[in-house]
C-alpha positions in Angstrom: 12.3 9.2 -11.4 13.4 5.6 -10.9 13.4 2.9 -13.6 11.7 -0.3 -12.7 10.4 -3.4 -14.5 7.0 -1.8 -14.6 8.3 1.5 -16.0 9.4 4.8 -14.6 8.2 5.7 -11.1 8.1 9.2 -9.8 9.4 9.7 -6.3 8.8 12.9 -4.3 10.2 13.7 -0.9 9.5 16.1 1.9 10.6 16.6 5.5 13.8 15.5 7.3 14.6 12.5 9.5 14.3 8.8 9.2 13.0 7.8 5.8 9.3 6.9 5.4 8.2 5.4 2.1 4.5 5.6 1.2 3.2 3.0 -1.3 -0.4 3.4 -2.7 -3.0 0.9 -3.8 -3.6 -0.3 -7.4 -5.7 2.4 -9.1 -4.6 5.0 -6.5 -1.9 7.6 -6.3 0.5 9.0 -3.8 -1.7 12.0 -3.4 -4.1 9.8 -1.5 -1.8 10.0 1.5 -2.1 13.8 1.7 -4.1 13.7 4.9 -1.2 12.2 6.8 1.9 13.5 5.0 2.2 16.7 7.0 2.1 14.9 10.3 4.8 12.5 9.1 7.0 15.2 7.5 7.2 17.0 10.8 9.3 14.0 12.1 10.5 12.1 9.1 11.7 12.4 5.5 8.7 11.2 3.6 9.0 9.7 0.1 5.9 9.0 -2.0 5.6 7.0 -5.2 3.1 6.8 -8.0 2.9 3.4 -9.8 3.5 3.6 -13.5 0.4 4.9 -15.3 -0.8 6.4 -12.0 -0.5 10.0 -10.8 2.6 11.7 -12.1 4.4 8.6 -13.3 4.5 7.9 -17.0 2.8 5.0 -18.7 3.6 1.4 -17.6 6.0 -0.4 -19.9 3.7 -3.4 -20.3 0.3 -2.7 -18.7 -1.6 -5.7 -20.0 0.4 -8.4 -18.3 1.6 -6.6 -15.1 1.1 -8.5 -11.9 1.1 -7.9 -8.1 4.5 -9.6 -8.0 5.8 -7.2 -10.6 4.6 -4.3 -8.4 6.5 -5.9 -5.4 9.6 -6.3 -7.5 9.3 -2.7 -8.7 9.0 -1.5 -5.1 12.2 -3.3 -4.3 13.9 -1.5 -7.2 12.7 1.8 -5.7 14.0 0.8 -2.3 17.4 -0.1 -3.7 17.6 3.2 -5.6 16.8 5.2 -2.4 19.8 3.5 -0.9 18.9 3.5 2.8 16.5 1.5 5.0 13.0 2.9 5.2 9.9 2.7 7.3 7.5 1.3 4.6 3.8 2.1 4.7 1.7 0.3 2.1 -2.0 0.4 1.2 -3.8 -2.6 -0.3 -1.5 -3.7 -3.2 1.0 -1.3 -1.7 0.7 -3.2 1.5 1.4 -6.5 -0.3 4.5 -5.0 -2.0 5.7 -3.6 1.4 5.3 -6.9 3.1 7.1 -8.7 0.3 9.9 -6.2 0.6 10.2 -6.9 4.4 10.2 -10.6 3.6 12.7 -10.6 0.7 14.9 -7.7 1.6 14.7 -7.2 5.4 17.7 -4.8 5.5 15.6 -2.3 3.4 12.7 -2.1 6.0 13.2 -0.5 9.4 9.5 -0.8 10.3 6.4 -1.9 8.4 2.8 -0.5 8.3 0.2 -2.4 6.4 -3.1 -0.7 5.5 -5.9 -3.1 4.4 -3.2 -5.1 2.6 -3.5 -7.7 -0.1 -1.8 -11.0 0.7 -3.5 -12.1 3.9 -7.0 -12.7 2.4 -7.8 -16.3 1.2 -9.5 -16.2 -2.2 -12.6 -18.4 -2.8 -14.5 -19.1 -6.0 -16.6 -15.9 -5.7 -13.7 -13.6 -5.0 -11.6 -15.2 -7.7 -14.4 -14.8 -10.2 -14.8 -11.2 -9.2 -11.1 -10.5 -9.9 -11.4 -12.2 -13.3 -14.3 -10.0 -14.3 -12.7 -6.9 -12.8 -9.6 -7.8 -14.8 -11.4 -7.1 -18.1 -10.3 -3.6 -19.1 -13.8 -2.6 -20.3 -15.2 -3.7 -16.9 -12.5 -1.7 -15.0 -13.2 1.3 -17.2 -16.9 1.1 -16.3 -16.6 0.2 -12.6 -13.5 1.7 -11.1 -15.2 4.9 -10.2 -18.1 3.0 -8.5 -15.7 0.8 -6.6 -13.8 3.9 -5.3 -17.1 5.1 -4.0 -18.4 1.8 -2.7 -15.3 1.1 -0.7 -15.4 4.5 1.0 -17.6 4.4 4.1 -16.8 7.8 5.6 -16.9 10.7 3.2 -15.0 13.9 3.6 -12.9 16.4 1.5 -10.0 14.0 1.3 -12.0 11.0 0.0 -13.8 13.4 -2.5 -10.4 14.2 -3.9 -9.5 10.5 -4.2 -12.7 9.7 -6.0 -12.1 12.6 -8.4 -8.6 11.4 -9.2 -10.0 7.9 -9.9 -12.7 9.4 -12.1 -10.1 11.4 -14.1 -7.7 8.4 -14.4 -10.4 6.2 -15.8 -10.2 8.1 -19.1 -6.6 6.9 -19.7 -6.2 3.6 -21.6 -2.9 2.8 -19.9 -4.3 3.3 -16.4 -7.3 1.1 -17.2 -5.1 -1.6 -18.7 -2.6 -1.7 -15.8 -5.3 -1.6 -13.1 -7.3 -4.4 -14.8 -4.1 -6.5 -15.2 -3.3 -6.1 -11.5 -6.8 -7.2 -10.5 -6.5 -10.3 -12.7 -3.3 -11.2 -10.9 -4.6 -10.9 -7.3 -5.9 -14.4 -6.8 -2.5 -16.0 -7.8 -1.6 -18.4 -5.0 1.9 -16.9 -5.1 0.5 -13.7 -3.6 -0.6 -15.4 -0.4 1.9 -14.2 2.3 0.4 -15.9 5.3 3.2 -18.4 5.6 6.1 -16.3 4.3 5.2 -13.4 6.6 6.6 -15.4 9.5 10.0 -14.2 8.3 9.2 -10.5 9.0 11.2 -9.3 12.0 10.9 -5.5 11.9 8.3 -3.7 14.1 5.0 -4.0 12.3 1.6 -2.2 12.6 -1.4 -3.7 10.9 -4.2 -1.1 10.3 -7.6 -1.9 8.8 -11.0 -0.5 8.2 -13.6 -2.6 10.0 -16.1 -1.9 7.2 -13.8 -2.6 4.3 -15.8 -4.4 1.6 -12.8 -5.0 -0.6 -10.5 -6.9 1.8 -12.6 -7.8 4.8 -11.3 -7.2 8.3 -10.4 -10.8 8.9 -7.5 -10.2 6.6 -6.2 -8.0 9.5 -6.5 -10.9 12.0 -4.6 -13.2 9.5 -1.8 -10.6 9.1 -1.4 -10.2 12.9 -1.3 -14.0 13.4 1.2 -14.3 10.5 3.7 -11.6 11.5 5.6 -12.1 14.7 4.9 -9.3 17.2 2.6 -7.3 14.9 0.4 -4.7 16.5 -3.2 -4.1 15.3 -5.2 -0.9 15.0 -8.8 -1.1 13.6 -10.8 1.9 12.3 -14.5 2.3 11.7 -13.9 3.0 8.0 -13.9 1.4 4.7 -10.8 0.6 2.6 -8.8 3.8 3.3 -8.7 4.6 7.0 -5.9 7.2 6.5 -8.3 9.3 4.4 -11.6 8.4 6.0 -10.4 9.0 9.6 -7.1 10.9 9.1 -6.7 12.5 12.5 -7.0 9.2 14.4 -4.9 7.4 11.8 -2.1 10.0 11.9 -2.0 9.8 15.7 -2.0 6.0 15.7 0.7 5.9 13.0 3.1 8.5 14.5 2.8 6.9 18.0 3.8 3.6 16.5 6.6 5.0 14.5 8.0 6.9 17.5 8.0 3.7 19.5 9.6 1.8 16.7 12.4 4.4 16.3 13.0 4.5 20.0 13.2 0.7 20.2 15.8 0.8 17.4 17.8 3.4 19.1 17.7 1.5 22.4 18.8 -1.7 20.7 21.8 0.1 19.1 22.8 1.6 22.4 22.8 -1.8 24.1 24.7 -3.3 21.2 27.5 -0.7 21.6 
């Protein structure tokens, strides 16, 4: 358990090797990554986190005024507590937090994987209004379960478990308050990473569902343009390609990570 400005965050680890840190979306839990954890743990030490008021973590310290920037700051506190550089893989809000970590604390990030990430999508009047409405706790309580279903284009046993977890969490007032607050914060101009991402220097893979109705696929194009040398992998899925197409996602991910680790080793060999 790690103390952060959002509250206590549960961290669980499995496997051995270079550290991989998995960061879930708002309203989601570390268990969402179950379809790819085994493949990763065969080669890496995998650390997963649950945001406060999500999954196994206790209630958020101040759920009603939490922001995406708070989540990014909390992730940095987690990375500092882990004490060694990690390959950071972030989904949606988790992708935003992971990218911020790579920008603000580059020594903490060996490689970066963004999955349908917040931060590269320009908000307009319609999307800002949607976030304002979604940011009302009563609306989040009523709609979160339907959003989980609507953003999932390929259904399977993994996505069924994700939807069931969202359904269960929606009964908790702290979960609803935090998830709503995060949605309210999303359109903040300070969350736009398109310029700041030019500072990212680690190997980066941008992954996206072509059919994502939450953060459309042109967010992926923006991210690749913004991050020097970033690679792009698109999937015929909705918002969660790692759960909707887990076999292809795991192969794409492990191939990228193997290349990134090998490049790092080669660079160290040349340096010495």
